C-alpha positions, 0 to 999 in steps of 0.5 A: 515464497510468493516473492517470484509472482508477486513481482511477475504479477506487478510486472505484467500490470496486475498488482490488484491480482498481485495484492491477493496474495501478499500478507506482509502489509509493506509489500500490499501497501506499495501495491494498493497504491500502485493499483490505487486501492486506497482502503488497501492501503489505509488497511496495511498504513495502520497495520504497518504504524502498529508494527512500527516502534519508530512513527517516522516510518508511519509518517513516511507511509501516511504521506506516500498515501496521502499523494497517491489520495490527491492523484485520485482526487480522493480528500477525505483521506487527507484530513 
């Protein structure tokens, strides 16, 4: 699988490159946050929310997204 490539790229500090190779939403979400790509992260969060049976997982995801958005000074996302 692409896991090794992704791990390698991330370890080298290229999470945005790794993002292009990943389709799995949870991994994409982590990579998107790692490179500060809020738009991609939102997209993944929405997908994860639709997939997850429990709403708890979704809340956690949005929490992480919110703190990254705040760190970037992106306040629309938090609302």
